[in-house]
Every structure is written in C-alpha cells, then in structure tokens.
DRENDO-1510 file (C-alpha; in Angstrom, 1 decimal, always signed):
<recs>
REC; n; res; u; v; w
REC; 1; MET; -0.1; +0.1; +0.2 .
REC; 2; ILE; +0.9; +3.6; -0.5 .
REC; 3; ALA; +2.3; +4.7; +2.8 .
REC; 4; LEU; -0.5; +6.5; +5.2 .
REC; 5; SER; +0.0; +7.5; +8.7 .
REC; 6; LEU; -2.4; +5.9; +11.0 .
REC; 7; ALA; -3.9; +9.6; +11.5 .
REC; 8; GLU; -4.8; +9.6; +8.2 .
REC; 9; ILE; -6.0; +6.8; +8.5 .
REC; 10; ALA; -8.2; +7.0; +10.8 .
REC; 11; ALA; -9.9; +9.9; +9.3 .
REC; 12; VAL; -10.5; +8.5; +6.3 .
REC; 13; VAL; -11.9; +5.3; +7.6 .
REC; 14; GLY; -14.0; +7.6; +10.6 .
REC; 15; GLY; -11.9; +5.9; +13.3 .
REC; 16; GLN; -10.8; +6.6; +16.8 .
REC; 17; THR; -7.0; +6.0; +17.5 .
REC; 18; HIS; -6.3; +3.6; +20.4 .
REC; 19; ASP; -3.6; +2.7; +22.7 .
REC; 20; ILE; -1.4; +4.5; +19.5 .
REC; 21; PRO; +1.7; +6.6; +20.9 .
REC; 22; ASP; +2.6; +8.3; +17.6 .
REC; 23; PRO; -0.2; +9.1; +15.2 .
REC; 24; SER; +2.2; +10.0; +12.6 .
REC; 25; VAL; +3.9; +6.3; +12.3 .
REC; 26; GLN; +2.7; +4.9; +8.9 .
REC; 27; VAL; +1.7; +2.0; +7.5 .
REC; 28; LYS; +4.3; +1.0; +5.0 .
REC; 29; GLY; +3.5; -2.7; +4.6 .
REC; 30; PRO; +0.3; -4.9; +3.2 .
REC; 31; VAL; -3.0; -4.5; +4.9 .
REC; 32; VAL; -3.9; -8.0; +5.5 .
REC; 33; ARG; -6.5; -10.4; +7.5 .
REC; 34; ASP; -4.8; -13.4; +7.9 .
REC; 35; SER; -2.5; -13.6; +11.1 .
REC; 36; ARG; -0.2; -15.4; +8.8 .
REC; 37; GLU; +0.8; -12.6; +6.6 .
REC; 38; VAL; +1.9; -9.9; +8.8 .
REC; 39; VAL; +5.3; -8.3; +7.8 .
REC; 40; PRO; +7.0; -5.4; +9.1 .
REC; 41; GLY; +5.0; -2.4; +8.8 .
REC; 42; SER; +1.3; -4.2; +8.1 .
REC; 43; LEU; -1.7; -2.9; +9.0 .
REC; 44; PHE; -3.9; -6.0; +10.4 .
REC; 45; ALA; -7.6; -6.0; +9.8 .
REC; 46; ALA; -9.6; -8.0; +12.3 .
REC; 47; PHE; -12.8; -9.9; +11.1 .
REC; 48; VAL; -15.1; -11.7; +13.2 .
REC; 49; GLY; -15.3; -15.1; +11.0 .
REC; 50; GLU; -17.5; -18.5; +11.8 .
REC; 51; ARG; -14.6; -19.9; +13.7 .
REC; 52; VAL; -12.1; -17.3; +14.3 .
REC; 53; ASP; -12.2; -13.7; +15.7 .
REC; 54; GLY; -9.2; -11.6; +14.5 .
REC; 55; HIS; -9.1; -9.5; +17.5 .
REC; 56; ASP; -8.0; -12.7; +19.4 .
REC; 57; TYR; -4.6; -12.5; +17.3 .
REC; 58; ALA; -4.0; -8.6; +18.1 .
REC; 59; ARG; -1.0; -8.9; +20.0 .
REC; 60; GLN; +0.6; -11.6; +17.9 .
REC; 61; VAL; +0.3; -9.2; +14.6 .
REC; 62; VAL; +1.5; -6.5; +16.6 .
REC; 63; GLU; +4.4; -8.4; +18.0 .
REC; 64; ALA; +4.9; -9.8; +14.7 .
REC; 65; GLY; +5.2; -5.8; +13.0 .
REC; 66; ALA; +2.0; -5.1; +12.3 .
REC; 67; VAL; +1.7; -0.8; +13.2 .
REC; 68; ALA; -1.6; -1.2; +14.0 .
REC; 69; VAL; -4.5; -3.7; +14.0 .
REC; 70; LEU; -8.2; -2.0; +12.2 .
REC; 71; ALA; -10.5; -3.5; +14.9 .
REC; 72; ALA; -14.1; -3.1; +15.9 .
REC; 73; ARG; -13.5; -3.0; +19.5 .
REC; 74; PRO; -10.5; -1.7; +21.6 .
REC; 75; VAL; -7.9; -4.7; +21.8 .
REC; 76; GLY; -5.0; -3.9; +24.1 .
REC; 77; VAL; -2.5; -3.1; +21.6 .
REC; 78; PRO; -2.3; +0.3; +18.7 .
REC; 79; ALA; -5.4; +0.3; +16.9 .
REC; 80; ILE; -8.1; +1.8; +15.0 .
REC; 81; VAL; -11.1; +1.3; +16.2 .
REC; 82; VAL; -14.5; +1.4; +13.7 .
REC; 83; ASP; -18.0; +1.0; +14.0 .
REC; 84; ASP; -17.3; -2.0; +11.1 .
REC; 85; VAL; -14.1; -3.2; +9.8 .
REC; 86; GLN; -15.4; -4.2; +6.3 .
REC; 87; THR; -16.7; -0.8; +5.6 .
REC; 88; ALA; -13.4; +0.8; +6.8 .
REC; 89; LEU; -11.5; -1.2; +4.6 .
REC; 90; GLY; -13.6; -0.3; +1.5 .
REC; 91; ALA; -13.5; +3.7; +2.5 .
REC; 92; LEU; -9.4; +3.0; +2.7 .
REC; 93; ALA; -9.3; +1.2; -1.1 .
REC; 94; ARG; -11.4; +4.4; -2.3 .
REC; 95; HIS; -9.3; +6.6; -0.7 .
REC; 96; VAL; -6.1; +4.7; -1.9 .
REC; 97; VAL; -7.6; +4.1; -5.6 .
REC; 98; GLY; -8.0; +7.7; -5.9 .
REC; 99; ARG; -5.0; +8.5; -4.7 .
REC; 100; LEU; -3.1; +6.7; -7.2 .
REC; 101; GLY; -4.7; +7.4; -10.5 .
REC; 102; THR; -4.4; +4.1; -11.7 .
REC; 103; THR; -6.4; +2.9; -14.9 .
REC; 104; LEU; -8.7; +0.4; -13.3 .
REC; 105; VAL; -9.9; -2.8; -15.1 .
REC; 106; ALA; -12.8; -4.5; -13.7 .
REC; 107; LEU; -14.3; -7.5; -15.1 .
REC; 108; THR; -17.5; -9.8; -14.3 .
REC; 109; GLY; -19.3; -12.6; -15.8 .
REC; 110; SER; -20.9; -16.2; -15.1 .
REC; 111; ALA; -17.7; -18.1; -16.0 .
REC; 112; GLY; -14.5; -17.4; -16.6 .
REC; 113; LYS; -14.0; -14.7; -14.8 .
REC; 114; THR; -10.6; -15.5; -12.7 .
REC; 115; SER; -8.8; -17.5; -16.1 .
REC; 116; THR; -9.6; -14.2; -18.2 .
REC; 117; LYS; -8.5; -12.2; -14.8 .
REC; 118; ASP; -5.0; -13.8; -15.0 .
REC; 119; LEU; -4.6; -13.6; -18.8 .
REC; 120; ILE; -5.7; -9.7; -18.8 .
REC; 121; ALA; -3.0; -9.3; -16.1 .
REC; 122; GLN; -0.7; -11.4; -17.7 .
REC; 123; VAL; -1.1; -9.5; -21.1 .
REC; 124; LEU; -0.5; -5.8; -19.3 .
REC; 125; GLY; +1.7; -7.2; -17.2 .
REC; 126; ARG; +4.3; -6.8; -20.3 .
REC; 127; LYS; +3.3; -2.8; -20.8 .
REC; 128; ALA; +3.1; -2.0; -17.5 .
REC; 129; PRO; +3.2; -3.2; -13.7 .
REC; 130; THR; +0.3; -5.0; -13.0 .
REC; 131; VAL; -2.0; -5.2; -9.9 .
REC; 132; PHE; -4.2; -7.7; -10.1 .
REC; 133; THR; -6.9; -10.4; -8.0 .
REC; 134; PRO; -5.3; -13.1; -6.9 .
REC; 135; GLY; -7.4; -16.9; -7.3 .
REC; 136; SER; -10.8; -15.5; -6.6 .
REC; 137; LEU; -10.5; -13.1; -3.9 .
REC; 138; ASN; -13.5; -11.0; -5.6 .
REC; 139; ASN; -16.0; -10.0; -2.7 .
REC; 140; GLU; -16.2; -7.1; -0.1 .
REC; 141; ILE; -13.4; -8.2; +1.6 .
REC; 142; GLY; -10.9; -9.2; -1.1 .
REC; 143; LEU; -11.4; -7.0; -3.8 .
REC; 144; PRO; -10.3; -3.8; -1.3 .
REC; 145; LEU; -7.6; -5.7; -0.1 .
REC; 146; THR; -6.0; -6.4; -3.9 .
REC; 147; ALA; -7.1; -2.6; -4.4 .
REC; 148; LEU; -4.4; -1.7; -1.1 .
REC; 149; SER; -1.6; -3.6; -2.6 .
REC; 150; ALA; -1.5; -1.0; -5.3 .
REC; 151; THR; +1.8; +0.7; -5.3 .
REC; 152; GLU; +2.4; +4.2; -6.8 .
REC; 153; GLU; +4.5; +2.4; -9.4 .
REC; 154; THR; +0.9; +0.5; -10.6 .
REC; 155; ARG; +0.2; +1.2; -13.8 .
REC; 156; PHE; -2.9; -1.4; -14.4 .
REC; 157; LEU; -5.3; -2.5; -11.4 .
REC; 158; VAL; -7.0; -5.7; -12.6 .
REC; 159; LEU; -9.7; -6.4; -10.4 .
REC; 160; GLU; -12.1; -8.9; -10.7 .
REC; 161; MET; -15.8; -8.8; -8.9 .
REC; 162; GLY; -18.6; -11.3; -8.2 .
REC; 163; ALA; -22.0; -11.0; -7.2 .
REC; 164; ARG; -24.5; -13.0; -5.1 .
REC; 165; GLY; -27.3; -10.9; -5.6 .
REC; 166; ILE; -28.5; -7.2; -6.9 .
REC; 167; GLY; -26.4; -4.4; -6.4 .
REC; 168; HIS; -23.4; -6.1; -4.8 .
REC; 169; ILE; -21.3; -4.9; -8.3 .
REC; 170; ARG; -22.9; -1.8; -7.5 .
REC; 171; TYR; -21.1; -1.3; -4.1 .
REC; 172; LEU; -18.0; -3.2; -5.5 .
REC; 173; ALA; -17.5; -0.7; -8.1 .
REC; 174; GLY; -18.4; +2.3; -5.6 .
REC; 175; LEU; -15.4; +0.9; -3.9 .
REC; 176; THR; -12.4; +0.9; -6.6 .
REC; 177; PRO; -14.5; +2.9; -9.5 .
REC; 178; PRO; -13.2; +1.4; -12.6 .
REC; 179; ARG; -12.9; +2.9; -15.8 .
REC; 180; ILE; -12.4; -0.1; -18.3 .
REC; 181; GLY; -15.7; -2.5; -17.3 .
REC; 182; LEU; -15.4; -6.0; -18.8 .
REC; 183; VAL; -18.7; -8.2; -18.6 .
REC; 184; LEU; -17.9; -11.9; -19.9 .
REC; 185; ASN; -21.3; -13.7; -20.1 .
REC; 186; VAL; -24.3; -14.8; -18.3 .
REC; 187; GLY; -25.0; -18.0; -17.6 .
REC; 188; SER; -26.9; -20.2; -14.9 .
REC; 189; ALA; -23.9; -19.9; -12.3 .
REC; 190; HIS; -25.5; -19.1; -8.8 .
REC; 191; ILE; -29.4; -19.2; -10.6 .
REC; 192; GLY; -30.2; -20.4; -7.7 .
REC; 193; GLU; -29.7; -17.3; -5.7 .
REC; 194; PHE; -30.9; -15.1; -8.2 .
REC; 195; GLY; -34.0; -16.1; -9.8 .
REC; 196; GLY; -33.3; -16.5; -13.5 .
REC; 197; ARG; -30.6; -15.3; -16.1 .
REC; 198; GLU; -32.5; -11.7; -16.7 .
REC; 199; GLN; -32.0; -11.6; -13.1 .
REC; 200; ILE; -28.3; -12.2; -13.2 .
REC; 201; ALA; -27.7; -10.0; -16.4 .
REC; 202; GLN; -29.2; -7.1; -14.0 .
REC; 203; ALA; -26.5; -7.9; -11.6 .
REC; 204; LYS; -23.4; -8.0; -13.6 .
REC; 205; GLY; -24.5; -4.9; -16.1 .
REC; 206; GLU; -24.5; -2.8; -12.7 .
REC; 207; LEU; -20.9; -2.9; -13.6 .
REC; 208; VAL; -20.9; -1.1; -17.1 .
REC; 209; GLU; -23.4; +1.4; -15.4 .
REC; 210; ALA; -20.6; +2.3; -12.8 .
REC; 211; LEU; -18.2; +3.2; -15.6 .
REC; 212; PRO; -17.5; +7.0; -16.9 .
REC; 213; PRO; -19.0; +8.2; -20.0 .
REC; 214; ALA; -16.9; +7.9; -23.5 .
REC; 215; SER; -15.9; +11.5; -23.0 .
REC; 216; GLU; -13.7; +10.3; -19.9 .
REC; 217; GLY; -12.1; +7.4; -20.8 .
REC; 218; GLY; -14.6; +4.9; -20.2 .
REC; 219; ALA; -14.7; +1.9; -21.8 .
REC; 220; ALA; -17.5; -1.5; -21.6 .
REC; 221; ILE; -16.0; -4.5; -23.0 .
REC; 222; LEU; -18.9; -6.8; -24.1 .
REC; 223; ASN; -19.2; -10.1; -25.4 .
REC; 224; ALA; -21.1; -10.0; -28.7 .
REC; 225; ASP; -21.9; -13.7; -28.7 .
REC; 226; ASP; -23.9; -13.4; -25.4 .
REC; 227; PRO; -27.2; -11.6; -26.4 .
REC; 228; LEU; -27.7; -10.6; -22.7 .
REC; 229; VAL; -24.2; -9.2; -22.5 .
REC; 230; LYS; -24.7; -7.5; -25.9 .
REC; 231; ALA; -27.5; -5.6; -24.5 .
REC; 232; MET; -25.9; -3.9; -21.8 .
REC; 233; ALA; -24.7; -1.0; -24.7 .
REC; 234; SER; -27.8; +0.6; -24.1 .
REC; 235; ARG; -26.9; +0.6; -20.2 .
REC; 236; THR; -24.0; +2.9; -20.5 .
REC; 237; GLN; -22.8; +6.2; -21.4 .
REC; 238; ALA; -19.1; +4.4; -21.6 .
REC; 239; LYS; -17.3; +3.5; -25.5 .
REC; 240; VAL; -18.7; +0.3; -26.3 .
REC; 241; VAL; -16.0; -2.4; -27.4 .
REC; 242; LEU; -17.5; -5.7; -28.8 .
REC; 243; PHE; -15.2; -9.1; -28.5 .
REC; 244; GLY; -16.4; -12.5; -29.7 .
REC; 245; GLU; -16.5; -14.9; -32.9 .
REC; 246; SER; -19.3; -13.1; -34.6 .
REC; 247; ALA; -18.5; -10.9; -37.7 .
REC; 248; GLU; -19.8; -7.7; -35.6 .
REC; 249; ALA; -17.1; -8.1; -32.8 .
REC; 250; ASP; -14.6; -5.3; -32.4 .
REC; 251; VAL; -12.5; -8.3; -31.5 .
REC; 252; ARG; -12.4; -11.4; -32.8 .
REC; 253; ALA; -11.3; -14.8; -33.2 .
REC; 254; GLU; -11.0; -16.4; -36.7 .
REC; 255; ASN; -9.9; -20.1; -38.1 .
REC; 256; VAL; -10.5; -21.4; -34.7 .
REC; 257; ARG; -8.9; -25.1; -34.3 .
REC; 258; LEU; -7.6; -27.1; -31.5 .
REC; 259; THR; -4.3; -28.7; -31.5 .
REC; 260; ASP; -3.6; -32.5; -31.1 .
REC; 261; SER; -3.2; -31.9; -27.5 .
REC; 262; GLY; -6.6; -29.5; -26.7 .
REC; 263; GLN; -4.7; -26.0; -26.8 .
REC; 264; PRO; -6.9; -23.7; -28.8 .
REC; 265; SER; -5.5; -21.9; -32.0 .
REC; 266; PHE; -6.7; -18.5; -33.8 .
REC; 267; ARG; -6.2; -15.4; -35.8 .
REC; 268; LEU; -7.0; -12.2; -33.2 .
REC; 269; HIS; -7.7; -9.4; -35.4 .
REC; 270; THR; -8.0; -6.4; -33.5 .
REC; 271; PRO; -9.3; -2.4; -35.2 .
REC; 272; SER; -5.7; -1.8; -35.8 .
REC; 273; GLY; -4.0; -5.4; -37.2 .
REC; 274; ALA; -4.2; -8.9; -36.2 .
REC; 275; SER; -1.7; -11.5; -35.5 .
REC; 276; ASP; -2.1; -15.5; -34.9 .
REC; 277; VAL; -2.4; -16.9; -31.3 .
REC; 278; THR; -1.6; -20.5; -29.9 .
REC; 279; MET; -2.1; -20.6; -26.8 .
REC; 280; ARG; -0.9; -22.9; -23.8 .
REC; 281; LEU; -4.0; -23.4; -22.1 .
REC; 282; TYR; -6.4; -26.3; -22.7 .
REC; 283; GLY; -9.8; -25.9; -24.3 .
REC; 284; GLU; -11.8; -24.0; -26.7 .
REC; 285; HIS; -13.9; -22.1; -23.8 .
REC; 286; HIS; -10.6; -20.1; -23.4 .
REC; 287; VAL; -10.5; -18.3; -27.2 .
REC; 288; SER; -13.3; -16.1; -25.5 .
REC; 289; ASN; -11.7; -15.5; -22.7 .
REC; 290; ALA; -8.4; -14.6; -24.5 .
REC; 291; LEU; -10.4; -12.1; -26.8 .
REC; 292; ALA; -11.7; -10.5; -24.1 .
REC; 293; ALA; -8.3; -9.9; -22.6 .
REC; 294; ALA; -7.4; -8.7; -26.3 .
REC; 295; ALA; -10.1; -6.2; -26.0 .
REC; 296; VAL; -9.1; -4.7; -23.1 .
REC; 297; ALA; -5.5; -4.3; -23.8 .
REC; 298; HIS; -6.0; -2.9; -27.4 .
REC; 299; GLU; -8.3; -0.4; -25.7 .
REC; 300; LEU; -5.0; +0.6; -23.7 .
REC; 301; GLY; -2.6; +0.7; -26.4 .
REC; 302; MET; -1.5; -2.7; -27.0 .
REC; 303; SER; -0.9; -3.7; -30.9 .
REC; 304; ALA; -2.5; -7.0; -32.1 .
REC; 305; GLU; +1.3; -8.6; -32.2 .
REC; 306; GLU; +2.2; -7.7; -28.9 .
REC; 307; ILE; -1.4; -9.4; -27.4 .
REC; 308; ALA; -1.1; -12.3; -29.6 .
REC; 309; LEU; +2.8; -13.2; -28.2 .
REC; 310; ALA; +1.3; -12.5; -24.6 .
REC; 311; LEU; -1.5; -14.9; -25.2 .
REC; 312; SER; +0.3; -17.7; -26.8 .
REC; 313; GLU; +3.0; -16.9; -23.4 .
REC; 314; ALA; +0.7; -17.1; -20.9 .
REC; 315; GLY; -0.3; -19.8; -18.7 .
REC; 316; SER; -2.8; -20.3; -15.6 .
REC; 317; LEU; -1.8; -17.8; -12.5 .
REC; 318; SER; -4.9; -19.9; -10.3 .
REC; 319; ARG; -4.8; -23.1; -8.7 .
REC; 320; TRP; -7.3; -25.7; -9.7 .
REC; 321; ARG; -8.4; -24.2; -13.1 .
REC; 322; MET; -7.6; -26.6; -15.9 .
REC; 323; GLU; -4.2; -27.5; -14.2 .
REC; 324; VAL; -2.7; -29.9; -16.4 .
REC; 325; THR; -0.5; -32.8; -15.0 .
REC; 326; GLU; +1.5; -35.2; -16.8 .
REC; 327; ARG; +2.5; -38.2; -14.8 .
REC; 328; PRO; +5.3; -40.1; -15.1 .
REC; 329; ASP; +3.6; -43.2; -16.7 .
REC; 330; GLY; +1.4; -41.5; -19.3 .
REC; 331; VAL; -1.5; -40.5; -17.4 .
REC; 332; THR; -3.0; -37.1; -17.4 .
REC; 333; ILE; -4.9; -35.6; -14.9 .
REC; 334; VAL; -6.9; -32.0; -15.6 .
REC; 335; ASN; -7.5; -30.4; -12.1 .
REC; 336; ASP; -10.2; -27.9; -12.6 .
REC; 337; ALA; -12.1; -28.5; -9.2 .
REC; 338; TYR; -12.2; -25.5; -8.1 .
REC; 339; ASN; -15.5; -24.3; -9.1 .
REC; 340; ALA; -17.9; -25.5; -11.4 .
REC; 341; ASN; -21.6; -24.2; -13.2 .
REC; 342; PRO; -23.6; -25.8; -16.2 .
REC; 343; GLU; -21.5; -23.2; -18.9 .
REC; 344; SER; -17.6; -24.2; -17.3 .
REC; 345; MET; -18.7; -28.3; -17.2 .
REC; 346; ARG; -19.7; -28.2; -20.7 .
REC; 347; ALA; -16.9; -26.4; -21.6 .
REC; 348; ALA; -14.6; -28.8; -19.4 .
REC; 349; LEU; -16.1; -31.7; -20.8 .
REC; 350; ARG; -15.2; -30.7; -24.3 .
REC; 351; ALA; -11.7; -29.8; -23.3 .
REC; 352; LEU; -11.6; -33.2; -22.2 .
REC; 353; ALA; -12.7; -35.0; -25.3 .
REC; 354; ALA; -10.4; -32.4; -27.5 .
REC; 355; MET; -7.2; -33.4; -25.2 .
REC; 356; GLY; -8.4; -37.9; -25.1 .
REC; 357; LYS; -8.3; -38.3; -28.8 .
REC; 358; GLY; -7.1; -41.6; -29.1 .
REC; 359; ARG; -7.1; -42.2; -25.7 .
REC; 360; ARG; -9.4; -43.5; -22.6 .
REC; 361; THR; -10.9; -40.6; -20.8 .
REC; 362; TRP; -12.3; -40.5; -17.6 .
REC; 363; ALA; -15.0; -37.3; -16.0 .
REC; 364; VAL; -15.0; -37.3; -12.2 .
REC; 365; LEU; -17.6; -34.8; -11.3 .
REC; 366; GLY; -19.9; -33.7; -8.7 .
REC; 367; LYS; -21.9; -31.2; -7.6 .
REC; 368; MET; -22.5; -28.0; -9.2 .
REC; 369; ALA; -24.3; -25.7; -6.3 .
REC; 370; GLU; -26.6; -23.1; -6.0 .
REC; 371; LEU; -28.8; -24.1; -9.4 .
REC; 372; GLY; -32.2; -24.0; -7.8 .
REC; 373; ASP; -35.0; -25.3; -10.0 .
REC; 374; GLU; -32.6; -26.2; -12.5 .
REC; 375; ALA; -30.2; -28.4; -10.8 .
REC; 376; LEU; -32.0; -31.9; -11.7 .
REC; 377; ALA; -32.0; -30.8; -15.3 .
REC; 378; GLU; -29.2; -29.1; -15.6 .
REC; 379; HIS; -27.2; -32.7; -13.8 .
REC; 380; ASP; -29.2; -34.7; -16.0 .
REC; 381; ALA; -27.9; -32.2; -19.2 .
REC; 382; VAL; -23.9; -32.4; -18.3 .
REC; 383; GLY; -24.7; -36.5; -17.6 .
REC; 384; ARG; -26.4; -36.6; -21.7 .
REC; 385; LEU; -23.1; -35.0; -22.7 .
REC; 386; ALA; -20.4; -36.5; -21.5 .
REC; 387; VAL; -22.1; -39.7; -23.2 .
REC; 388; ARG; -22.3; -37.8; -26.9 .
REC; 389; LEU; -19.0; -36.7; -26.2 .
REC; 390; ASN; -17.6; -40.2; -25.8 .
REC; 391; VAL; -16.1; -39.8; -22.5 .
REC; 392; SER; -15.1; -43.4; -21.9 .
REC; 393; LYS; -16.2; -43.5; -18.4 .
REC; 394; LEU; -17.8; -41.0; -16.2 .
REC; 395; VAL; -17.2; -40.8; -12.5 .
REC; 396; ALA; -20.3; -39.4; -10.3 .
REC; 397; VAL; -18.8; -38.3; -6.9 .
REC; 398; GLY; -21.6; -37.3; -3.7 .
REC; 399; GLY; -25.0; -37.6; -3.3 .
REC; 400; ILE; -28.3; -36.9; -5.1 .
REC; 401; GLU; -27.0; -34.5; -7.4 .
REC; 402; ALA; -24.1; -36.8; -9.1 .
REC; 403; SER; -27.2; -39.8; -9.3 .
REC; 404; TRP; -28.2; -37.0; -11.4 .
REC; 405; LEU; -25.6; -37.0; -13.5 .
REC; 406; GLN; -25.1; -40.6; -13.2 .
REC; 407; LEU; -29.2; -41.0; -14.4 .
REC; 408; GLY; -28.6; -38.4; -17.6 .
REC; 409; ALA; -25.8; -40.5; -18.8 .
REC; 410; TYR; -27.4; -43.6; -17.7 .
REC; 411; ASN; -30.7; -42.1; -20.4 .
REC; 412; GLU; -28.6; -41.0; -23.1 .
REC; 413; GLY; -27.3; -44.9; -23.4 .
REC; 414; SER; -24.4; -45.1; -21.0 .
REC; 415; TRP; -25.9; -48.7; -19.8 .
REC; 416; GLY; -22.6; -50.9; -19.0 .
REC; 417; GLU; -19.5; -50.3; -17.3 .
REC; 418; GLU; -19.2; -46.6; -18.9 .
REC; 419; SER; -20.6; -44.7; -15.9 .
REC; 420; VAL; -20.6; -45.4; -11.5 .
REC; 421; HIS; -21.6; -43.6; -8.7 .
REC; 422; VAL; -19.7; -43.5; -5.8 .
REC; 423; SER; -20.4; -42.1; -2.7 .
REC; 424; ASP; -17.3; -39.6; -2.0 .
REC; 425; ALA; -14.0; -38.8; -3.2 .
REC; 426; GLN; -12.1; -41.2; -1.0 .
REC; 427; ALA; -14.2; -43.9; -3.0 .
REC; 428; ALA; -13.3; -41.9; -6.5 .
REC; 429; VAL; -9.6; -42.1; -5.3 .
REC; 430; ASP; -9.6; -45.8; -4.7 .
REC; 431; LEU; -11.5; -46.9; -7.6 .
REC; 432; LEU; -9.0; -44.9; -10.3 .
REC; 433; ARG; -6.2; -46.4; -8.5 .
REC; 434; SER; -7.0; -49.6; -9.4 .
REC; 435; GLU; -8.8; -48.7; -13.3 .
REC; 436; LEU; -6.1; -46.4; -14.6 .
REC; 437; ARG; -3.5; -47.2; -16.9 .
REC; 438; PRO; -1.1; -45.4; -19.1 .
REC; 439; GLY; -2.5; -42.9; -21.4 .
REC; 440; ASP; -5.2; -42.2; -19.9 .
REC; 441; VAL; -6.7; -38.3; -19.2 .
REC; 442; VAL; -8.7; -37.5; -16.0 .
REC; 443; LEU; -10.9; -34.5; -15.6 .
REC; 444; VAL; -11.8; -33.8; -11.9 .
REC; 445; LYS; -14.1; -31.1; -11.7 .
REC; 446; ALA; -17.5; -30.0; -9.4 .
REC; 447; SER; -18.0; -27.4; -7.1 .
REC; 448; ARG; -15.8; -26.0; -4.6 .
REC; 449; SER; -17.8; -27.5; -1.7 .
REC; 450; VAL; -17.8; -30.7; -3.1 .
REC; 451; GLY; -13.7; -30.3; -2.5 .
REC; 452; LEU; -12.9; -33.0; -5.5 .
REC; 453; GLU; -9.1; -31.1; -5.6 .
REC; 454; SER; -8.7; -34.2; -3.7 .
REC; 455; VAL; -9.1; -36.6; -6.2 .
REC; 456; ALA; -6.7; -34.6; -8.0 .
REC; 457; GLN; -3.8; -35.1; -5.9 .
REC; 458; ALA; -4.1; -38.2; -4.8 .
REC; 459; LEU; -3.9; -39.3; -8.6 .
REC; 460; VAL; -0.8; -36.8; -8.9 .
REC; 461; GLU; +0.8; -37.9; -5.9 .
REC; 462; ALA; +0.0; -41.6; -6.6 .
REC; 463; GLY; +1.7; -40.9; -10.2 .
REC; 464; GLU; +4.7; -40.3; -7.8 .
REC; 465; GLY; +4.6; -43.6; -6.4 .
REC; 466; GLU; +3.1; -47.4; -7.1 .
REC; 467; VAL; +0.3; -46.5; -10.0 .
REC; 468; ALA; +0.0; -50.3; -11.7 .
REC; 469; ALA; -0.1; -50.5; -15.3 .
REC; 470; ARG; -3.1; -52.3; -16.4 .
</recs>
C-alpha cells in the first residue's frame, strides 16, 4: 500500500485511535486479514469469522511487526477502532485508488472470470506494472485488499468482481471505480440465488452502469456472442467494444481450432491489425477469455502482435483451473476442481474430449451448487453430454446431484460400465487407482464445496509412487 500515517487512515475510515503513542507512524506494508501474512509495517484488519475472531490475534500480529490493528473494539495494542471493519476497509481502498490514479480494469461474468483476469494481468504486465486479484478474492473483503496492494508504481489494477445478488457489483464498483469494465457472459452460475438469467444480467450489468462516459475514457468491453451481455450496451455512456467470434465484434477470432493436445489456436483480429495465437491453456472456451483480454489490452494501447505474443505465452496463474499434470506413467490429470457451473462443466468436458483423442478419458464429476430449481435438469444434461462426447468413463461423486449426473448418462445410453456413482472423494480415488492405465486422461470437476481437488491431488501423488500399469 502507499504509505499513510495512522492518523490519516483514522480520518479516512472515520475511526478512533487507541493505544497509539505516535499517530504519525506510517503503514508502509500490506493490509492483511490473515495473521500469518503480517510483515513489518502491515496493517491488520480484524474480521470476525464463523470460527475465528481476528481480534484475538491482535497482540500476536503487533509482535510480528504490524503497525496497528483495524478493529471493531479496543484490543490492548495500537488500533484504529471503527464501527464496521469491512466498511472501513472499503473506504480505505477507495481513498488509496483515488490517490494513485492508476487505470482500473474490472471484470465480471458467470464463468471464466478468474482465468480471464489472469490472462489480462499477464498481457498488461508486459506493458507496465500490474496488480491483480489473487485467485478468486472478488468479494467485499478480497477486492479492497487487492486494491490496497497497489503502489505508486502500479499502472494497471485488474479487479475481478463477483456477485451473489442485485446491488453487489454496484457496491464493489463504488469502492474501486473502474475506467474499463468487462462483462464476459451471463450463465447459470448462482441462478438459484438470483432467480433467473435476466436477474443475473441485471446484476452483472451494474458494472457498465458504473463506468465513466466515453468522453472521460470509459470503455465497456462486452461479449458480442452473448445476447444478454451485448444488450448491456444500452446501459452505459462509456465507449462500447465488442469481442467474440461474431462478425460484428471489434476484437474477434477466426480460424479457431484445437491442437492435437487440446490447446486453442486462432487468428486474432483487432481494429489495428491481426496476428496468430496458439495458447498454452487447454480448451476452446479459452478463446472467448483470450478475446476479452485482447479487447482490454487493445483499448489500453497494445498492438495485435504484442497481444498475440502475450496470449500465446500466458499460463494459468490460479490453482485448480484446468491445471494439467502429466504423470510419469503417461496418465494425464486435469484438475478443474475449483468450481463448477453448467457452462464451465460443458466447456471442461469438451476440452477433455479434445485432449483425449485416441486415448481413454475419465470425467470425475460432482455437484454444481446454487442451481435452485434448475439443478436436476442441469446435472442430467451434463451426464448426457459426457456420453455424447464419447467420454470413456463417468465417475459421479457425492449425493443426489451425482446420482442425477449418472442418470443423465444412463438415459443417454450409458448402460454398461461407462458410468458409476460413488459416495465420496475417497471412493473415487480408490476406483481410479485400481483402474487407471497409461495414456488415460482424467478430468476432475465440481463446485468448490465438494472438495474434489483432493481426488486430483491424490492421483498426482499416486503417479509419483505405485500406480500399476494395466
């Protein structure tokens, strides 16, 4: 964070200083909420969670070098006491972003946010110092913490924005006002909470409503291939830039294909030129993500050649998102277990099919959460798609949602041993350990709450030990 005195911070957040001998002492380190991340010069934000109260660590973090604690009550060590720590953190982020004057890029969407954010960060990082959301810390706490990690040298600040309801993105955009706003898609993720895709579109579109007008540099980057996103053009005064495979897109892809290993290759077209891209990432769904990143980068002055080179060299920065591991015995593990929704599940299955040409493929799938009344139909559809894509083996893991996955496969024609329903992650591991053979490709995917990353990790570790070739 930029250096601010405790007195300045107290004034910005409307707090009172307690047990601070010298309010002119500056916070020169990061603002953190995890006591393990404290370094000398930090400000520690004490949140009360379901299991842990950050206030209980106040003395420990000060002894570790924290200058003070941002707290909801006096804690017996230097502290700035506020009515609400989350609100105070947001106010501090808004102040710091305003002081920096960095170009702020915000993005949202139902699927692909984190992968696209990682691409944008890697492309823009070639042009100038860039700070971006780590992992998926895209909520009311993670977003201001990321913004506060920017410094005077930061040229671009790339922030992922998530939403669980109407008004959430409006709130986040108020904390960190973007100049460029990107909306990727409107899908079925969280449809159980929102009530329908139109309501999801209403929430996601709050981002473009928050942008400054075109005369002040505002730009809305919208997916031309998604009608609900494209329609958001009417909700903003910012410049509208369309991306996609549609002929009307300003930034588009032509000649899209997958390499033999399942990596997308295409001709990137921008308003200022064209260049070829072959990505290191896996799956055709990354084409849309790459075009979104390209549209942002082009708007910020990068050439088609610069963008294409950066996209071709970009990797995955976040864990458990199409994370590919080649085992010594020839088994390929694709760990995409961070999260799942119908759109991302379909994309992952298509990627598996592309990667597994001529090889035996396994889809180890679990529950897609927060689908509400659509849950049965969506799980059934995914099971059916696995059969249509000729996935060799479907392993449905967990409770009733997993049974719906298998039922879909069964109804599509998977009557033999092509699909199986197992109770939990360990059962899946036991099955795979006994049946995997060299050359197999295994996709592991479910919503985060299922914890199927443990399956992928166990299979990777097994490859380093004793996995018999069969």
